C-alpha positions, 0 to 999 in steps of 0.5 A: 487569093486577093490578086493584089498585083492584078489590082495594082495595090499592096498589103499596106494600102489594103490594111490602111483602107480597111482601117479607114472603112472600119473607123467610118462605120464602127458607130454601128456597134454602138447605135444598133444595140442601142436601138434594138435593145429597146425591144426587150432583147438584152444589149449584150445579145444585140452587140454580139449579134451585130458583130457576128452578122458584120463579120459573116457578111464582110468575110463572105464579101472578102473571100468569095467576091474579093471586093472592098465592101463591108456588110453590117446591120442597116440603119433604118431597118433597125429603127423599123424593126424596133419602132414599127414591127415590135412597137406597134405591129400587133404587139408581137415580141422581138423573137417573133419579129426576128422570125420575119427577118429570118424568112426575109433572109432565106427569100433573099438568098433565093433571089440572090442566086436567081435572076429574079432579084435583078428583075425586081429591081428593074420593075420598080420605077426609080422615083419610087426607089428614091422616095423609099430611101428618102423616107427612111432617112426622114424616119430615122432622123425623126427618131434621133430628134425624138430620143434626145428630147429635141422634139417632144409630144404636143397636145395640140400639134402632136409634135413640138420643140423640146426643152433646149436647156435640158442636159440631154438636148444640149449634149445631143446638139453639141454632138451633132455640131461637132460631127457636122464640123468633122464631116464638113472638113471631110475627116475620115470616121467623122461619125465615130469621132463625133461620138467619141468626143460626145462620150468624153463630154457626157462623162465630164458632165456626169451624164455618162458613168462606167460601172465595172469593167470596160472589156469582157468576153463576147457572149450571147446570153439568150443563145440562138433567137431562131433555133428552128426554121420551121417555127420561124416560118410558122410565126410569120404565117400566124401573125401575118407578117407578110408586109414586114417580110416584104419591107425588109426584103425590098429595102435591103435589095435596093440599099445593098444593090445601090451601094454595091454599084456605087462603090464598084463604080468609084473603084472601077470594078464595073465592066460595061454594064456588068459587075464581075462576081455580082452573085457572090457579092449579092449573097454576102448580105443575104447570108449575113441577114439570115445568120444575124436573125438567128443570133438577134439583129436586124437585116444587114446591108452593104455600107456606103462608108466602104467608099472611104476605104476605096478612096484610101486605096482599097481595091480587093477583099483584103480591105474587107478582111481587115474590116472583119478582123477589126470588128472581131477585136471590137467584140471585146469592148461590150461593156464600154459600148453598153455604157455609151449606148445608154445615153441617147444623146451620144448616138442620136447625132449619127441617126440624124446625120445618116438620115440627112444623107439618105434624104439626098435622093429627093433631088432625083425625083421628077417632081414635075410629073404628078404620077411619079412625084405623088407616090414618092411624096406619100412614101416620104411623108407617111414613113415617119408619120405612121412610124412604119416603113411598110406602110409608106412603101404600101401607099406608094406601090398602090398609088403609082399604078392607079395614077398611071392607069388614070393618065393612060400610062398603064403599060409603062408599069411592070406587071409585078407592080400591079401584083404588089399593089393588089397584095398591099391593098389586101394587107392594109384592108384586112391585116394588122399594119 
């Protein structure tokens, strides 16, 4: 099934690669429930939903695409879901917000089986794509600093430095430092190892306590969040969540496609300009996003941490199969993960570091071209300042065509960009944002 001989690999190598990828990205089972449970949904529900979405997407990748790429709920989109959509988007509850994720997943599936996904990716200028990625990075890093108290509200300047002597801040700074040391030394699973060491320190200092069992059977205490697709679609229309759906869709498309191409190039899967079995691979995250919304988690994406497994020798879907199996095993550690997630200083370093990695795209922006640079700048700046990925994207999509027209470069812009610009103007002017 996995064609190990044709890909010059072995079962032993693939298993080791799967272990490497798993320990590099397993932090998501701690961080994702920690973020989403703040919206009111139970921790146990999100923990199990995170596992389900990860297993579904990664198994799809293993069995249908035969690639060593893992799928899981994406960083950035989970923060956007919790802070912007549920937190400030007209006061909607998490169930309604999951309706937007579900609809985005359905559209994502349709786009993945047609050529429109490719056309959409090609229509949006690269500088805007880089700005979106960097803006999300800045946004989630900001959330990491805020959650631990490293930065706090300030009466005059809005934001100020927190109390650096508080136990939470000291623990977060320790976790950040030890994780950065691991990353500088190129230790596989640096984020996970840093989190575990910080957990031990938190336990020793009394900031973390365990009540009851460490293990338990996985469960979905709230059942299916989306039980009726028609109701989900109605929720999106009733609450005018079009910009939210579009933001989920747009970010996931770029994130997943970019990650898949990057991992595939590293592994040597790209043939000329094409990626074999691309449709099967692209369907993995769209199917996982849809299933994840049904049980209670934010959109999924391909994980760049998969490159660690590829570097360890992973070349086939057997690597992904191992990753999925290990996440299933992790599903029995819910109480342990729940205790860790209750201490924000343990999970915040992962947010800050992942945010810094996403900021790397700033270097690719053409800062000497105002028509390219300023829209990207607006996206990067406004995402954290407005606590909304959607607003940042909207301002970028509106300003770029306007500047291009003023500079006589209107023909350089794909017609789709003008359509999106008009839709975003309408959304910002007449609908909640």
